[in-house]
C-alpha positions in Angstrom: 158.2 114.0 95.8 154.4 113.9 95.5 152.2 110.8 95.4 150.5 111.9 92.2 150.7 109.5 89.3 152.7 110.7 86.3 150.7 110.8 83.1 151.7 107.6 81.4 151.2 109.1 77.9 153.4 112.0 78.7 156.0 109.7 80.3 156.0 107.5 77.2 156.6 110.5 74.9 159.4 111.7 77.1 161.2 108.4 77.2 160.6 108.0 73.5 162.2 111.4 72.9 165.2 110.5 75.2 165.7 107.1 73.5 167.5 108.8 70.6 171.2 109.7 71.2 170.9 112.9 69.1 168.0 114.1 71.1 169.8 113.3 74.3 172.7 115.4 73.0 170.4 118.3 72.4 169.0 118.0 76.0 172.5 117.8 77.4 173.4 121.0 75.5 170.3 122.8 76.7 171.2 122.0 80.3 173.9 124.7 79.9 171.3 127.2 78.8 169.1 128.3 75.8 170.5 127.8 72.3 169.4 128.6 68.8 168.5 125.8 66.4 171.7 126.6 64.5 173.8 126.2 67.6 172.1 122.9 68.4 172.5 121.6 64.8 176.2 122.4 64.5 177.6 119.4 66.4 175.1 117.0 64.9 176.0 115.2 61.7 172.6 115.6 60.0 170.6 117.8 57.6 168.7 120.7 59.1 165.3 119.1 58.3 166.3 116.1 60.4 167.5 118.4 63.3 164.1 120.2 63.1 162.3 116.8 63.3 164.2 115.9 66.4 163.4 119.2 68.0 159.7 118.7 67.2 159.8 115.4 69.0 161.5 117.0 72.0 159.0 119.8 72.1 156.0 117.5 71.8 157.3 115.5 74.7 157.4 118.7 76.8 161.2 118.5 77.3 162.0 121.7 75.4 160.2 124.9 74.5 161.0 126.9 71.4 160.5 130.6 70.8 160.9 132.5 67.5 162.2 136.1 67.4 162.4 137.3 63.9 164.3 134.6 61.9 165.9 133.1 65.0 164.4 130.1 66.8 165.7 129.6 70.4 165.2 126.4 72.4 165.0 126.1 76.1 165.0 123.1 78.4 161.8 122.6 80.4 163.2 121.2 83.8 159.7 120.4 85.1 159.3 117.7 82.4 162.5 116.0 83.6 161.3 116.3 87.2 158.2 114.3 86.4 160.4 111.5 84.9 162.6 111.7 88.0 159.6 111.4 90.2 158.6 108.2 88.4 162.1 106.8 88.7 162.3 107.8 92.4 159.0 105.9 93.1 160.3 102.8 91.5 163.7 103.1 93.2 162.0 103.4 96.6 159.9 100.3 95.9 162.9 98.3 94.9 165.0 99.5 97.8 162.2 98.5 100.2 162.0 95.0 98.6 165.8 94.6 98.9 165.7 95.8 102.5 163.1 93.1 103.3 165.2 90.5 101.4 168.3 91.6 103.4 166.4 91.3 106.7 165.2 87.8 105.7 168.7 86.7 104.7 170.0 88.0 108.0 167.5 86.0 110.0 168.4 82.9 108.0 172.1 83.5 108.6 171.5 84.0 112.4 169.4 80.8 112.6 172.2 78.9 110.9 174.8 80.3 113.4 172.6 80.5 116.5 173.1 78.6 119.7 173.3 74.8 119.4 
């Protein structure tokens, strides 16, 4: 993990994209490997224009990349985008774990002082 700050605007776009269950389903599918727009749309209960709109949100967030070959558009997951979100989450987790460790140490000292020699 680096100490670099994650771009807040990019992080906002990513979490906005992941806030929708249909977009999360697309990301989960793309974890398995690249897929065409048709393959991604098949399990979703929505019209193709709506699917395309969701894909545009995912692409603008940097989570996916699309390529067109002839009439077929293929989508791929961009793992580095997820890594930046994971880095942000890891930094917060480390901060909270340190706070909880300090609280635990403080509670231990209180408990020891209550049960110490009399």
